[in-house]
N, CA, C and O atoms as CSV, one atom per row, in Angstrom:
chain,resi,resn,atom,element,x,y,z
A,1,MET,N,N,0.785,-1.220,0.001
A,1,MET,CA,C,0.033,-0.032,0.012
A,1,MET,C,C,0.913,1.265,0.019
A,1,MET,O,O,1.926,1.328,0.715
A,2,SER,N,N,0.501,2.281,-0.766
A,2,SER,CA,C,1.246,3.462,-0.840
A,2,SER,C,C,1.084,4.310,0.331
A,2,SER,O,O,0.055,4.279,1.005
A,3,GLU,N,N,2.130,5.111,0.605
A,3,GLU,CA,C,2.178,6.086,1.726
A,3,GLU,C,C,1.781,7.324,1.222
A,3,GLU,O,O,1.800,7.603,0.024
A,4,LEU,N,N,1.348,8.220,2.296
A,4,LEU,CA,C,0.968,9.627,1.951
A,4,LEU,C,C,2.258,10.509,2.087
A,4,LEU,O,O,3.050,10.359,3.017
A,5,VAL,N,N,2.403,11.391,1.145
A,5,VAL,CA,C,3.521,12.271,1.104
A,5,VAL,C,C,3.092,13.652,0.930
A,5,VAL,O,O,2.032,13.852,0.338
A,6,LEU,N,N,3.819,14.689,1.396
A,6,LEU,CA,C,3.438,16.040,1.247
A,6,LEU,C,C,4.082,16.610,0.012
A,6,LEU,O,O,5.252,16.374,-0.290
A,7,VAL,N,N,3.198,17.435,-0.749
A,7,VAL,CA,C,3.745,18.071,-1.952
A,7,VAL,C,C,3.171,19.557,-1.869
A,7,VAL,O,O,2.211,19.868,-1.164
A,8,PRO,N,N,3.862,20.405,-2.654
A,8,PRO,CA,C,3.362,21.798,-2.570
A,8,PRO,C,C,1.927,21.840,-3.182
A,8,PRO,O,O,1.615,21.117,-4.128
A,9,CYS,N,N,1.134,22.657,-2.637
A,9,CYS,CA,C,-0.316,22.882,-3.151
A,9,CYS,C,C,-0.241,23.560,-4.430
A,9,CYS,O,O,0.470,24.554,-4.576
A,10,ASP,N,N,-1.045,22.993,-5.499
A,10,ASP,CA,C,-1.166,23.607,-6.823
A,10,ASP,C,C,-1.913,24.804,-6.771
A,10,ASP,O,O,-1.601,25.752,-7.492
A,11,ALA,N,N,-2.956,24.862,-5.918
A,11,ALA,CA,C,-3.879,25.983,-5.924
A,11,ALA,C,C,-3.157,27.342,-5.522
A,11,ALA,O,O,-3.453,28.407,-6.062
A,12,CYS,N,N,-2.213,27.227,-4.558
A,12,CYS,CA,C,-1.559,28.489,-4.082
A,12,CYS,C,C,-0.113,28.522,-4.400
A,12,CYS,O,O,0.570,29.474,-4.022
A,13,GLY,N,N,0.404,27.512,-5.091
A,13,GLY,CA,C,1.801,27.501,-5.415
A,13,GLY,C,C,2.718,27.272,-4.235
A,13,GLY,O,O,3.894,27.633,-4.282
A,14,GLY,N,N,2.189,26.671,-3.166
A,14,GLY,CA,C,2.960,26.396,-1.918
A,14,GLY,C,C,3.056,27.631,-0.996
A,14,GLY,O,O,3.810,27.597,-0.023
A,15,ASP,N,N,2.347,28.666,-1.264
A,15,ASP,CA,C,2.391,29.873,-0.443
A,15,ASP,C,C,1.493,29.888,0.748
A,15,ASP,O,O,1.768,30.584,1.725
A,16,GLY,N,N,0.392,29.114,0.693
A,16,GLY,CA,C,-0.533,29.048,1.702
A,16,GLY,C,C,-1.654,30.080,1.657
A,16,GLY,O,O,-2.587,30.045,2.459
A,17,TYR,N,N,-1.541,30.998,0.703
A,17,TYR,CA,C,-2.499,32.025,0.464
A,17,TYR,C,C,-2.829,32.243,-0.968
A,17,TYR,O,O,-2.047,31.843,-1.831
A,18,THR,N,N,-3.935,32.849,-1.280
A,18,THR,CA,C,-4.140,33.305,-2.714
A,18,THR,C,C,-4.580,34.769,-2.564
A,18,THR,O,O,-4.980,35.261,-1.509
A,19,LEU,N,N,-4.467,35.380,-3.685
A,19,LEU,CA,C,-4.918,36.875,-3.752
A,19,LEU,C,C,-6.245,36.957,-4.286
A,19,LEU,O,O,-6.633,36.315,-5.262
A,20,GLY,N,N,-7.024,37.875,-3.529
A,20,GLY,CA,C,-8.419,38.112,-4.002
A,20,GLY,C,C,-8.537,39.651,-4.104
A,20,GLY,O,O,-7.648,40.411,-3.720
A,21,LEU,N,N,-9.718,40.051,-4.659
A,21,LEU,CA,C,-9.951,41.463,-4.831
A,21,LEU,C,C,-11.092,41.761,-3.856
A,21,LEU,O,O,-12.064,41.017,-3.727
A,22,GLY,N,N,-10.906,42.902,-3.177
A,22,GLY,CA,C,-11.925,43.315,-2.203
A,22,GLY,C,C,-11.658,44.704,-1.854
A,22,GLY,O,O,-10.500,45.100,-1.717
A,23,GLY,N,N,-12.783,45.553,-1.685
A,23,GLY,CA,C,-12.573,46.862,-1.172
A,23,GLY,C,C,-12.037,47.757,-2.282
A,23,GLY,O,O,-12.084,47.382,-3.454
A,24,THR,N,N,-11.532,48.923,-1.931
A,24,THR,CA,C,-10.822,49.798,-2.923
A,24,THR,C,C,-9.555,50.190,-2.284
A,24,THR,O,O,-9.411,50.251,-1.063
A,25,SER,N,N,-8.621,50.459,-3.172
A,25,SER,CA,C,-7.243,50.872,-2.768
A,25,SER,C,C,-7.133,52.375,-2.583
A,25,SER,O,O,-6.019,52.809,-2.289
A,26,GLY,N,N,-8.080,53.173,-2.709
A,26,GLY,CA,C,-8.027,54.635,-2.611
A,26,GLY,C,C,-7.987,55.325,-3.924
A,26,GLY,O,O,-8.274,56.520,-4.004
A,27,ASP,N,N,-7.612,54.558,-5.046
A,27,ASP,CA,C,-7.609,55.220,-6.302
A,27,ASP,C,C,-8.743,54.710,-7.184
A,27,ASP,O,O,-8.728,54.809,-8.411
A,28,GLY,N,N,-9.727,54.157,-6.475
A,28,GLY,CA,C,-10.908,53.664,-7.214
A,28,GLY,C,C,-10.794,52.248,-7.802
A,28,GLY,O,O,-11.753,51.692,-8.338
A,29,LEU,N,N,-9.641,51.719,-7.685
A,29,LEU,CA,C,-9.438,50.352,-8.243
A,29,LEU,C,C,-9.650,49.315,-7.101
A,29,LEU,O,O,-9.471,49.685,-5.941
A,30,PRO,N,N,-10.001,48.115,-7.356
A,30,PRO,CA,C,-10.140,47.125,-6.318
A,30,PRO,C,C,-8.792,46.831,-5.646
A,30,PRO,O,O,-7.785,46.759,-6.350
A,31,ALA,N,N,-8.726,46.665,-4.373
A,31,ALA,CA,C,-7.501,46.307,-3.663
A,31,ALA,C,C,-7.284,44.853,-3.607
A,31,ALA,O,O,-8.259,44.108,-3.508
A,32,GLU,N,N,-6.058,44.379,-3.663
A,32,GLU,CA,C,-5.762,42.935,-3.558
A,32,GLU,C,C,-5.663,42.656,-2.121
A,32,GLU,O,O,-5.036,43.419,-1.385
A,33,THR,N,N,-6.266,41.575,-1.670
A,33,THR,CA,C,-6.191,41.068,-0.287
A,33,THR,C,C,-5.700,39.604,-0.315
A,33,THR,O,O,-5.951,38.866,-1.269
A,34,THR,N,N,-5.015,39.222,0.728
A,34,THR,CA,C,-4.581,37.842,0.870
A,34,THR,C,C,-5.639,37.044,1.557
A,34,THR,O,O,-6.219,37.505,2.540
A,35,CYS,N,N,-5.922,35.813,1.051
A,35,CYS,CA,C,-6.855,34.926,1.657
A,35,CYS,C,C,-6.195,33.605,1.876
A,35,CYS,O,O,-5.371,33.143,1.087
A,36,ARG,N,N,-6.585,33.010,2.978
A,36,ARG,CA,C,-5.993,31.614,3.231
A,36,ARG,C,C,-6.434,30.794,2.167
A,36,ARG,O,O,-7.563,30.958,1.706
A,37,CYS,N,N,-5.577,29.826,1.672
A,37,CYS,CA,C,-5.827,28.866,0.598
A,37,CYS,C,C,-6.881,27.801,1.170
A,37,CYS,O,O,-6.675,27.175,2.209
A,38,ASP,N,N,-8.003,27.665,0.402
A,38,ASP,CA,C,-9.017,26.689,0.876
A,38,ASP,C,C,-8.584,25.291,0.652
A,38,ASP,O,O,-9.038,24.385,1.350
A,39,VAL,N,N,-7.672,25.066,-0.352
A,39,VAL,CA,C,-7.276,23.688,-0.606
A,39,VAL,C,C,-6.419,23.064,0.404
A,39,VAL,O,O,-6.645,21.934,0.838
A,40,CYS,N,N,-5.369,23.840,0.807
A,40,CYS,CA,C,-4.391,23.323,1.833
A,40,CYS,C,C,-4.616,23.843,3.200
A,40,CYS,O,O,-3.902,23.428,4.113
A,41,GLY,N,N,-5.631,24.796,3.443
A,41,GLY,CA,C,-5.903,25.368,4.710
A,41,GLY,C,C,-4.771,26.328,5.182
A,41,GLY,O,O,-4.636,26.622,6.370
A,42,GLY,N,N,-3.981,26.792,4.212
A,42,GLY,CA,C,-2.960,27.759,4.617
A,42,GLY,C,C,-1.597,27.157,4.874
A,42,GLY,O,O,-0.646,27.875,5.183
A,43,ALA,N,N,-1.494,25.846,4.750
A,43,ALA,CA,C,-0.207,25.147,5.078
A,43,ALA,C,C,0.752,25.239,3.909
A,43,ALA,O,O,1.963,25.254,4.129
A,44,GLY,N,N,0.281,25.299,2.702
A,44,GLY,CA,C,1.091,25.409,1.524
A,44,GLY,C,C,1.440,24.054,0.935
A,44,GLY,O,O,2.003,23.945,-0.154
A,45,LYS,N,N,1.094,23.047,1.679
A,45,LYS,CA,C,1.357,21.611,1.294
A,45,LYS,C,C,0.049,20.791,1.465
A,45,LYS,O,O,-0.750,21.085,2.354
A,46,VAL,N,N,-0.165,19.758,0.603
A,46,VAL,CA,C,-1.232,18.801,0.713
A,46,VAL,C,C,-0.667,17.381,0.687
A,46,VAL,O,O,0.393,17.090,0.133
A,47,GLU,N,N,-1.480,16.501,1.348
A,47,GLU,CA,C,-1.061,15.116,1.445
A,47,GLU,C,C,-1.628,14.392,0.267
A,47,GLU,O,O,-2.824,14.474,-0.011
A,48,VAL,N,N,-0.743,13.652,-0.457
A,48,VAL,CA,C,-1.210,12.907,-1.623
A,48,VAL,C,C,-0.645,11.449,-1.524
A,48,VAL,O,O,0.296,11.197,-0.771
A,49,CYS,N,N,-1.181,10.593,-2.222
A,49,CYS,CA,C,-0.676,9.246,-2.328
A,49,CYS,C,C,0.497,9.254,-3.178
A,49,CYS,O,O,0.467,9.792,-4.286
A,50,GLU,N,N,1.678,8.602,-2.649
A,50,GLU,CA,C,2.868,8.663,-3.432
A,50,GLU,C,C,2.823,7.852,-4.766
A,50,GLU,O,O,3.621,8.093,-5.671
A,51,GLY,N,N,1.883,6.902,-4.858
A,51,GLY,CA,C,1.668,6.101,-6.035
A,51,GLY,C,C,1.004,6.805,-7.279
A,51,GLY,O,O,1.476,6.783,-8.416
A,52,CYS,N,N,-0.139,7.423,-6.903
A,52,CYS,CA,C,-0.947,8.088,-7.976
A,52,CYS,C,C,-1.008,9.550,-7.854
A,52,CYS,O,O,-1.659,10.200,-8.672
A,53,LEU,N,N,-0.372,10.116,-6.883
A,53,LEU,CA,C,-0.388,11.588,-6.615
A,53,LEU,C,C,-1.767,12.221,-6.540
A,53,LEU,O,O,-1.989,13.358,-6.957
A,54,GLU,N,N,-2.665,11.446,-5.999
A,54,GLU,CA,C,-4.136,11.893,-5.851
A,54,GLU,C,C,-4.407,12.113,-4.371
A,54,GLU,O,O,-4.006,11.310,-3.528
A,55,VAL,N,N,-5.077,13.188,-4.070
A,55,VAL,CA,C,-5.527,13.470,-2.647
A,55,VAL,C,C,-6.485,12.494,-2.317
A,55,VAL,O,O,-7.490,12.407,-3.021
A,56,PRO,N,N,-6.315,11.682,-1.272
A,56,PRO,CA,C,-7.318,10.654,-0.839
A,56,PRO,C,C,-8.606,11.253,-0.328
A,56,PRO,O,O,-8.578,12.288,0.337
A,57,THR,N,N,-9.756,10.622,-0.624
A,57,THR,CA,C,-11.058,11.016,-0.144
A,57,THR,C,C,-11.447,9.928,0.930
A,57,THR,O,O,-10.913,8.821,0.998
A,58,VAL,N,N,-12.385,10.360,1.706
A,58,VAL,CA,C,-12.963,9.365,2.798
A,58,VAL,C,C,-14.311,8.865,2.186
A,58,VAL,O,O,-15.206,9.653,1.880
A,59,ALA,N,N,-14.408,7.522,2.026
A,59,ALA,CA,C,-15.595,6.932,1.574
A,59,ALA,C,C,-15.872,5.674,2.448
A,59,ALA,O,O,-15.027,4.779,2.477
A,60,GLY,N,N,-16.956,5.580,3.118
A,60,GLY,CA,C,-17.273,4.491,3.985
A,60,GLY,C,C,-16.249,4.263,5.087
A,60,GLY,O,O,-15.956,3.136,5.485
A,61,GLY,N,N,-15.739,5.347,5.544
A,61,GLY,CA,C,-14.807,5.202,6.708
A,61,GLY,C,C,-13.345,4.865,6.218
A,61,GLY,O,O,-12.456,4.739,7.060
A,62,LEU,N,N,-13.095,4.725,4.953
A,62,LEU,CA,C,-11.790,4.397,4.381
A,62,LEU,C,C,-11.299,5.624,3.561
A,62,LEU,O,O,-12.068,6.311,2.888
A,63,GLU,N,N,-9.925,5.856,3.668
A,63,GLU,CA,C,-9.322,6.845,2.781
A,63,GLU,C,C,-8.991,6.107,1.431
A,63,GLU,O,O,-8.207,5.158,1.400
A,64,LEU,N,N,-9.603,6.572,0.373
A,64,LEU,CA,C,-9.463,5.988,-0.863
A,64,LEU,C,C,-8.848,6.949,-1.899
A,64,LEU,O,O,-9.159,8.140,-1.911
A,65,CYS,N,N,-7.941,6.393,-2.796
A,65,CYS,CA,C,-7.295,7.102,-3.842
A,65,CYS,C,C,-7.434,6.147,-5.034
A,65,CYS,O,O,-8.029,5.075,-4.927
A,66,ALA,N,N,-6.845,6.584,-6.213
A,66,ALA,CA,C,-6.971,5.664,-7.325
A,66,ALA,C,C,-6.293,4.356,-7.156
A,66,ALA,O,O,-6.782,3.346,-7.662
A,67,CYS,N,N,-5.126,4.316,-6.429
A,67,CYS,CA,C,-4.403,3.096,-6.166
A,67,CYS,C,C,-5.243,2.057,-5.346
A,67,CYS,O,O,-5.359,0.887,-5.711
A,68,VAL,N,N,-5.766,2.516,-4.319
A,68,VAL,CA,C,-6.579,1.747,-3.377
A,68,VAL,C,C,-7.970,1.245,-4.023
A,68,VAL,O,O,-8.432,0.143,-3.727
A,69,SER,N,N,-8.593,2.103,-4.906
A,69,SER,CA,C,-9.753,1.715,-5.562
A,69,SER,C,C,-9.451,0.589,-6.511
A,69,SER,O,O,-10.248,-0.347,-6.571
A,70,VAL,N,N,-8.365,0.598,-7.262
A,70,VAL,CA,C,-8.009,-0.473,-8.140
A,70,VAL,C,C,-7.743,-1.755,-7.360
A,70,VAL,O,O,-8.178,-2.825,-7.786
A,71,SER,N,N,-7.036,-1.677,-6.222
A,71,SER,CA,C,-6.810,-2.820,-5.452
A,71,SER,C,C,-8.082,-3.408,-4.913
A,71,SER,O,O,-8.237,-4.629,-4.908
A,72,LEU,N,N,-8.981,-2.603,-4.467
A,72,LEU,CA,C,-10.274,-3.186,-3.982
A,72,LEU,C,C,-11.097,-3.789,-5.116
A,72,LEU,O,O,-11.790,-4.773,-4.858
A,73,ARG,N,N,-11.082,-3.313,-6.277
A,73,ARG,CA,C,-11.786,-3.821,-7.354
A,73,ARG,C,C,-11.228,-5.196,-7.729
A,73,ARG,O,O,-11.976,-6.143,-7.974
A,74,ARG,N,N,-9.857,-5.284,-7.769
A,74,ARG,CA,C,-9.247,-6.557,-7.996
A,74,ARG,C,C,-9.575,-7.617,-6.993
A,74,ARG,O,O,-9.808,-8.776,-7.335
A,75,ALA,N,N,-9.592,-7.186,-5.684
A,75,ALA,CA,C,-9.830,-8.173,-4.550
A,75,ALA,C,C,-11.250,-8.657,-4.674
A,75,ALA,O,O,-11.507,-9.813,-4.336
A,76,ALA,N,N,-12.185,-7.867,-5.131
A,76,ALA,CA,C,-13.558,-8.299,-5.227
A,76,ALA,C,C,-13.724,-9.166,-6.299
A,76,ALA,O,O,-14.833,-9.642,-6.542
Protein backbone atom coordinates (compact mmCIF):
# COMPACT_ATOMS: atom_id res chain seq x y z
CA MET A 1 0.00 0.00 0.00
CA SER A 2 1.28 3.47 -0.87
CA GLU A 3 2.21 6.03 1.76
CA LEU A 4 0.98 9.60 1.95
CA VAL A 5 3.55 12.27 1.10
CA LEU A 6 3.46 16.07 1.30
CA VAL A 7 3.67 18.04 -1.96
CA PRO A 8 3.32 21.78 -2.61
CA CYS A 9 -0.28 22.87 -3.11
CA ASP A 10 -1.09 23.58 -6.77
CA ALA A 11 -3.86 26.03 -5.91
CA CYS A 12 -1.60 28.50 -4.08
CA GLY A 13 1.81 27.46 -5.42
CA GLY A 14 2.94 26.43 -1.94
CA ASP A 15 2.45 29.92 -0.48
CA GLY A 16 -0.53 29.01 1.72
CA TYR A 17 -2.54 32.01 0.52
CA THR A 18 -4.19 33.30 -2.62
CA LEU A 19 -4.85 36.85 -3.76
CA GLY A 20 -8.38 38.15 -3.95
CA LEU A 21 -9.97 41.45 -4.83
CA GLY A 22 -11.94 43.33 -2.23
CA GLY A 23 -12.61 46.90 -1.20
CA THR A 24 -10.86 49.77 -2.90
CA SER A 25 -7.27 50.89 -2.74
CA GLY A 26 -8.01 54.62 -2.59
CA ASP A 27 -7.57 55.20 -6.32
CA GLY A 28 -10.93 53.67 -7.21
CA LEU A 29 -9.46 50.33 -8.21
CA PRO A 30 -10.13 47.10 -6.31
CA ALA A 31 -7.53 46.33 -3.65
CA GLU A 32 -5.72 42.99 -3.53
CA THR A 33 -6.19 41.07 -0.31
CA THR A 34 -4.59 37.83 0.81
CA CYS A 35 -6.88 34.92 1.62
CA ARG A 36 -5.99 31.63 3.28
CA CYS A 37 -5.89 28.89 0.63
CA ASP A 38 -9.02 26.72 0.87
CA VAL A 39 -7.31 23.67 -0.65
CA CYS A 40 -4.39 23.33 1.78
CA GLY A 41 -5.83 25.33 4.69
CA GLY A 42 -2.93 27.78 4.62
CA ALA A 43 -0.23 25.13 5.07
CA GLY A 44 1.12 25.39 1.51
CA LYS A 45 1.32 21.60 1.25
CA VAL A 46 -1.21 18.80 0.71
CA GLU A 47 -1.02 15.07 1.47
CA VAL A 48 -1.21 12.89 -1.62
CA CYS A 49 -0.69 9.21 -2.35
CA GLU A 50 2.89 8.65 -3.47
CA GLY A 51 1.69 6.10 -6.04
CA CYS A 52 -0.96 8.05 -7.95
CA LEU A 53 -0.38 11.60 -6.59
CA GLU A 54 -4.12 11.89 -5.83
CA VAL A 55 -5.52 13.49 -2.68
CA PRO A 56 -7.33 10.66 -0.87
CA THR A 57 -11.03 11.00 -0.12
CA VAL A 58 -12.94 9.38 2.73
CA ALA A 59 -15.64 6.93 1.61
CA GLY A 60 -17.30 4.47 3.94
CA GLY A 61 -14.77 5.23 6.67
CA LEU A 62 -11.79 4.42 4.41
CA GLU A 63 -9.29 6.80 2.81
CA LEU A 64 -9.44 6.00 -0.89
CA CYS A 65 -7.34 7.08 -3.85
CA ALA A 66 -6.98 5.65 -7.36
CA CYS A 67 -4.40 3.04 -6.19
CA VAL A 68 -6.61 1.73 -3.38
CA SER A 69 -9.74 1.72 -5.56
CA VAL A 70 -8.00 -0.46 -8.18
CA SER A 71 -6.76 -2.82 -5.46
CA LEU A 72 -10.24 -3.13 -3.96
CA ARG A 73 -11.81 -3.86 -7.37
CA ARG A 74 -9.22 -6.59 -8.02
CA ALA A 75 -9.85 -8.14 -4.58
CA ALA A 76 -13.59 -8.27 -5.22
